[in-house]
C-alpha positions as CSV (number, residue, x, y, z in Angstrom):
1,E,103.0,-18.7,27.6
2,G,104.7,-19.2,24.2
3,L,102.5,-16.5,22.5
4,E,103.9,-13.6,20.7
5,N,102.3,-10.2,19.4
6,V,99.5,-10.5,22.1
7,E,97.5,-7.2,22.7
8,T,95.0,-7.1,25.6
9,L,92.4,-4.4,24.8
10,S,90.0,-3.0,27.4
11,G,87.4,-0.3,27.6
12,F,89.0,0.9,30.8
13,R,91.0,3.6,28.9
14,D,88.8,4.1,25.9
15,E,85.2,5.1,26.5
16,N,84.2,4.1,22.9
17,F,85.6,0.6,23.1
18,A,82.5,-1.3,24.1
19,K,80.4,0.2,21.5
20,S,83.2,-0.1,18.8
21,Y,83.7,-3.9,19.6
22,Q,80.0,-4.5,20.4
23,T,80.8,-5.7,23.9
24,E,78.5,-3.3,25.9
25,I,75.8,-4.9,27.8
26,A,72.5,-3.4,26.6
27,D,70.1,-3.9,29.4
28,G,69.6,-5.1,32.9
29,P,71.5,-4.2,36.1
30,L,74.9,-4.4,34.3
31,A,73.8,-2.2,31.4
32,G,76.7,-0.1,30.1
33,L,79.4,-2.4,31.4
34,E,81.4,-4.7,29.1
35,S,80.9,-8.3,28.5
36,R,83.8,-10.7,28.4
37,A,85.1,-11.4,24.8
38,V,88.1,-12.9,23.0
39,V,88.9,-11.7,19.5
40,I,91.8,-13.2,17.5
41,L,93.3,-11.5,14.4
42,D,95.6,-12.9,11.9
43,E,98.8,-11.4,10.8
44,K,96.8,-9.3,8.3
45,G,94.6,-8.0,11.0
46,M,91.6,-10.0,9.9
47,V,89.2,-11.6,12.5
48,I,89.7,-15.4,12.6
49,Y,88.0,-16.1,15.8
50,T,85.6,-14.4,18.2
51,Q,83.8,-15.6,21.6
52,Q,81.6,-13.5,23.6
53,V,80.7,-15.1,27.1
54,P,77.0,-15.1,27.7
55,E,77.3,-14.6,31.5
56,I,79.7,-12.1,32.9
57,V,80.6,-14.5,35.8
58,D,81.9,-17.0,33.4
59,E,85.4,-16.9,31.8
60,P,86.0,-17.4,28.1
61,D,87.0,-20.8,26.9
62,Y,90.8,-20.1,26.7
63,E,91.6,-23.6,25.3
64,A,89.3,-23.1,22.3
65,A,90.9,-19.7,21.6
66,L,94.4,-21.2,21.9
67,A,93.5,-24.1,19.7
68,V,92.9,-21.5,16.9
69,L,96.4,-20.3,17.3
70,K,97.9,-23.8,16.8
């Protein structure tokens, strides 16, 4: 709510996404799937925040991500 220019990215439609963004789980029973991650870019396209969730069952800290935007 109140956010503009938000783009959600996913590996669902791009088979190279996980490797390109380094979100692919390397080993174990979930190998080849993607981990949950948040990446925030500034208006120039530079990365200003990243968060990769260590456990797939957990969600990212959305409040921390939103705080970067304020």
